[in-house]
N, C-alpha and C positions, 0 to 999 in steps of 0.2 A: 504494500500500500504506500504509494509515493505521489500523492497529488501535487506536491510542490514541484515535481519535475515538469509539470505542465507549465508552471509559471516561468521557468527559465528559458522557454522556447519562444517567447514573444517580447516585443518592445513595449515599454511603458508609453502610454499616450502623452502627448505634449500638453494637453489641457490639464490644469491642476484643479482639483476639487477641494471643497471644504466640507465640514460637518453640516453646513447649512444647505448644501447642494441638494437638489430635488431627488436625485437618485439615492443619495445617502439616507435622507429622511424616509424615503419610500421603503428602502431595505429594512431599516430599523423598525418602522411601524409594522411591516409584514411579519417580521420575526416575533415582535411583541404580540401581534394578533393571534399567531399560532402557538403562543405560550412557550416560546424559546426562553431558556433560562441562562443566567450569568452572561448577559450580553455585554460585550466590550468592543470598543473600536481602538485600533492602534493607528496613530497618525505617523505614516512612514515618509512623509514628504521631506524631512530633513536628513534622511538616511540615503546616501548616494547609491548603495547597492540594492536598494529596495525595488521590487518589481511593480509596485502599485503605490498609489497615494495613501490608501487605507486598507487595512484588514478589518473585517467585522467578524467577530467570533462569538458563537453561542453554543449551547448544548441542548440536547433533547434526550428523553429517557427511554426511547425505543427506536427501532429501525423505522417504524411507521411514522413516528413524529419527525425524525430526521428528514425523511423523504417529504413529508407534508410541508415542513418549513421551506425546504429547497424549492419545491414545486410552487409554493405560494409566493416566495420572493420573485421567482421568474415570472409568474403570472402577473403580479402587481407591477413590476417594472415594465413589462411588455404593455400592460393595459394603460398605465399612467404616462409612460414615456416613449412607448413604441420601440424599446430597445431589448433585443434578445441577448442572452449571455454570449460572450465571446467563446467560452468553453465551459464545460462542467465535467467533473470526475467524481467517482465514488458511488454512483447510483446502484451498482451491483451489490457491494457489501453493506452499504448504508451505515457504516460506523463513522465515516467522515465524508461528507459531501462538500465539495468545493464548487462554488458558482463564481465564475470569473467575468467581471465586467470591465476588465483592463485596468481602470483607475481604482476600482474597488473590488476586492476579492472577499467573498463571503465563505466562511468556514463553519459548517454545522456538524458538531461532534456528538457522539455519545460520551458521557462523562469520563469513563476510563480511557477512551482513545484520546480525548482532549488532554488528560493528565499525562499520558505517555508522550505525546508530541510536544506539549508545553510551548506553543507558539508565543505566548505572552513572555516567557522567559527568553526564548530565542531572539525575540525582537524587543528586548527590554529597554533599548535606547529610545524606543518610540513613545510618544505621549499617549497615555492610556486614558480612556474615558468609559465609565460604566453607563449603560443604557437600560437599566431595569425600571420598567414602569414610569418612563418619562412622561 
């Protein structure tokens, strides 16, 4: 299981986003609506080797919920902004689904998988913000 390899194969978009960007707020609201837990965003804009402006990370307690969150994020972004994901990974195992919007990469984990990969620690230089029940 190596969804991050997907990220190394493409270039970061030139447009820089903020946490106020419509795509960012749409993603956060979609995760919240499907009861994603421990939602955080990592602002990667000041990290030169970062492949995106933001990572949005959350967790869900079952394969079904991981898939439901990923599907709903894609649905809401398509509906509101007309943008399909650049790429997605993890729909087979559903332990970690990655939905890549180039500037924002959404990671939906089951708790034990999130703990194992520990993206927040790997990207600890990034500014972190919690988004639980905003």
